[in-house]
C-alpha positions in Angstrom: 0.0 0.0 0.0 1.5 3.3 -1.0 -0.6 6.2 0.2 -0.1 9.7 -1.0 -0.3 12.7 1.2 -3.9 13.5 2.0 -5.9 16.1 3.9 -8.7 15.4 6.4 -11.2 18.2 7.1 -13.5 18.2 10.2 -16.7 20.1 10.9 -15.1 21.8 13.9 -12.8 23.6 11.5 -9.6 21.6 12.0 -7.8 20.4 9.0 -5.1 17.6 9.1 -2.5 17.0 6.5 -1.3 13.4 6.7 2.2 12.4 5.1 2.6 10.0 2.3 4.0 6.6 3.1 7.4 7.6 1.8 7.4 10.7 4.0 6.3 8.8 7.1 9.0 6.1 6.5 11.7 8.8 6.2 10.4 10.6 9.3 10.4 7.4 11.4 13.9 6.5 10.2 15.1 10.0 11.1 13.8 9.7 14.7 15.1 6.1 15.0 18.6 7.2 14.0 18.4 10.3 16.3 17.4 7.9 19.2 20.3 5.6 18.5 22.6 8.5 18.3 21.6 10.0 21.6 22.1 6.6 23.3 25.8 6.7 22.1 26.5 9.9 23.9 28.7 9.3 26.8 26.7 10.3 29.9 29.0 8.3 32.2 31.4 11.1 32.9 31.3 11.9 36.6 32.6 15.4 36.1 30.3 17.8 37.9 29.9 21.3 36.6 28.1 24.3 38.1 25.3 25.9 36.1 27.4 28.7 34.7 30.1 26.2 33.5 27.5 24.0 31.8 25.9 27.0 30.0 29.4 28.1 28.9 30.1 24.6 27.4 26.8 24.5 25.7 27.3 27.9 24.1 30.7 26.9 22.9 29.3 23.7 21.4 31.0 21.2 23.6 27.7 19.6 24.6 26.6 18.5 28.1 30.1 17.2 29.2 
């Protein structure tokens, strides 16, 4: 089954635009990859930073450290 993008309109005035099967598959794969990537981030560091140091690292692009 290969559904194209379609629109549903309701009496209450809300309109929903549903993705095609291809768009849905790509979106699901993106979030799956993102989930796997986030699991690989090393959260095991025991380094404790104060709030200011954390904000400084985030703004410099060094992550959560």
